[in-house]
C-alpha positions as CSV (number, residue, x, y, z in Angstrom):
1,M,9.2,-29.5,-9.8
2,P,9.2,-25.6,-10.9
3,A,11.8,-23.5,-9.0
4,T,10.8,-21.4,-7.0
5,P,10.6,-17.8,-7.8
6,K,13.5,-15.5,-6.2
7,R,12.1,-12.7,-3.6
8,R,14.0,-9.1,-3.6
9,S,13.5,-5.9,-1.6
10,F,11.9,-2.6,-3.9
11,C,11.4,0.5,-2.4
12,Y,8.6,2.3,-3.0
13,N,8.9,5.5,-4.8
14,G,6.4,7.4,-3.0
15,F,3.8,9.0,-5.5
16,G,2.6,6.2,-7.5
17,P,-0.1,4.0,-6.7
18,V,0.7,1.4,-4.8
19,D,-0.5,-1.7,-6.2
20,N,1.3,-0.9,-9.6
21,P,4.7,-2.6,-10.0
22,S,6.4,0.2,-11.7
23,S,6.0,2.6,-8.3
24,Y,8.8,0.3,-6.7
25,I,12.5,0.8,-7.1
26,Y,14.4,-2.8,-6.7
27,R,17.0,-2.3,-3.8
28,P,20.0,-5.2,-3.9
29,S,20.3,-4.5,0.3
30,K,17.4,-5.1,2.6
31,P,15.7,-1.8,3.7
32,R,16.4,-0.4,6.7
33,C,12.8,0.1,7.5
34,V,10.4,-2.2,9.2
35,N,7.8,0.2,11.4
36,G,5.9,2.9,10.2
37,F,2.4,4.1,8.9
38,T,3.8,5.3,5.2
39,L,4.9,2.6,2.9
40,C,8.9,2.3,2.9
41,A,9.3,-1.0,1.0
42,I,7.9,-4.7,-0.2
43,Y,9.7,-8.0,-0.6
44,A,8.0,-9.5,-3.8
45,I,8.7,-11.9,-6.6
46,Y,11.9,-10.5,-9.1
47,T,11.9,-9.3,-12.5
48,S,14.8,-7.8,-13.9
49,V,13.6,-4.5,-13.9
50,G,10.9,-4.2,-10.7
51,P,8.6,-6.7,-8.8
52,S,6.6,-9.1,-11.1
53,V,2.6,-8.4,-9.6
54,I,1.4,-7.1,-6.8
55,S,-0.9,-9.7,-5.2
56,S,-3.7,-9.6,-3.5
57,N,-2.5,-10.6,-0.5
58,L,0.7,-8.1,-0.6
59,Q,-2.1,-5.8,-1.5
60,S,-4.0,-6.7,1.8
61,Y,-0.8,-6.4,3.7
62,I,0.3,-2.3,2.3
63,A,-2.8,-2.0,3.5
64,N,-2.3,-3.1,7.2
65,V,0.7,-1.3,7.2
66,L,-1.1,2.1,6.1
67,F,-3.3,1.3,9.0
68,S,-1.1,-0.5,11.7
69,G,1.9,1.0,11.2
70,V,3.5,-2.0,11.4
71,A,5.2,-4.4,9.3
72,Q,2.8,-7.0,8.0
73,P,2.5,-10.2,8.3
74,N,3.2,-10.1,11.8
75,G,2.9,-13.3,12.9
76,L,5.2,-15.0,15.1
77,G,7.8,-16.8,12.8
78,Q,6.2,-15.1,9.5
79,K,8.7,-12.9,7.1
80,P,7.0,-9.7,7.2
81,Y,5.9,-8.7,2.9
82,A,5.0,-4.8,3.8
83,Y,7.2,-2.5,5.1
84,G,6.6,1.0,6.9
85,G,8.7,3.9,7.1
86,T,11.7,5.8,5.3
87,C,13.7,3.6,2.7
């Protein structure tokens, strides 16, 4: 059975395309942001430089954060993968 990829927090740099992994900066600690109408951070598969890929699911979560201002997904017991606010 293959190992589960490790996920880490990445802050959005504020000016690159949200679907480009180079628009994110690795953050060793959990971001303090949660909700807000600007993209703050994502929780994504870790590589040595940045997130490995911004999947279609993650892109959907990002769009929902920008629309709703609420961390996504936001269902009961679900871990958010996209956060709004300021990193």
